[in-house]
C-alpha positions in Angstrom: 163.2 143.0 84.9 165.6 143.0 81.9 169.2 142.2 82.7 172.0 144.7 81.7 173.4 142.2 79.2 170.1 141.8 77.5 169.7 145.6 77.2 173.2 145.9 75.7 172.6 143.1 73.2 169.3 144.6 72.2 171.0 147.9 71.5 173.7 146.2 69.5 171.2 144.2 67.5 169.1 147.3 66.8 172.1 149.3 65.6 173.4 146.5 63.5 170.1 145.9 61.7 169.4 149.6 61.1 172.9 150.2 59.8 172.7 147.2 57.5 169.2 147.5 56.2 168.5 151.3 56.5 164.8 150.9 56.3 162.4 150.3 59.2 160.2 148.1 57.0 163.1 145.9 56.0 164.4 145.8 59.6 161.0 144.6 60.9 160.7 142.0 58.1 164.2 140.6 58.7 163.7 140.7 62.5 160.6 138.6 62.2 161.8 136.2 59.6 165.4 135.6 60.7 165.7 136.6 64.4 162.4 135.5 65.9 161.4 139.2 66.5 164.2 139.9 68.9 167.0 142.4 68.5 168.9 140.4 71.1 169.1 137.4 68.7 170.4 139.6 65.9 173.2 140.7 68.2 174.1 137.2 69.3 174.3 136.1 65.6 176.5 139.1 64.9 178.8 138.4 67.8 179.0 134.7 66.9 180.0 135.6 63.3 182.7 138.0 64.6 184.1 135.3 66.9 184.1 132.7 64.1 186.0 135.1 61.8 188.6 135.7 64.5 188.9 132.0 65.1 189.6 131.4 61.4 192.2 134.2 61.3 193.9 132.7 64.4 193.9 129.3 62.8 195.4 130.6 59.6 198.1 132.5 61.5 199.0 129.4 63.6 199.2 127.2 60.4 201.3 129.9 58.6 203.7 130.2 61.6 204.1 126.4 61.8 204.8 126.1 58.1 207.3 129.0 58.3 209.2 127.3 61.1 209.1 123.9 59.4 210.3 125.1 56.0 213.0 127.6 57.2 
């Protein structure tokens, strides 16, 4: 029985790939080659990318704030 989290991740992965690639043939090819045939894996990669981008932004903000207070 699939868990609720898996179902949500599959939905996110499906929407992400269809919005990005716009062709069922390209979606299926990318899904098999890059995500081991699972929409869930596509969603996990997407969420990891988003969290990494947020971590980079947070790091830059912290460094900028530290430099601002050191210089001023």
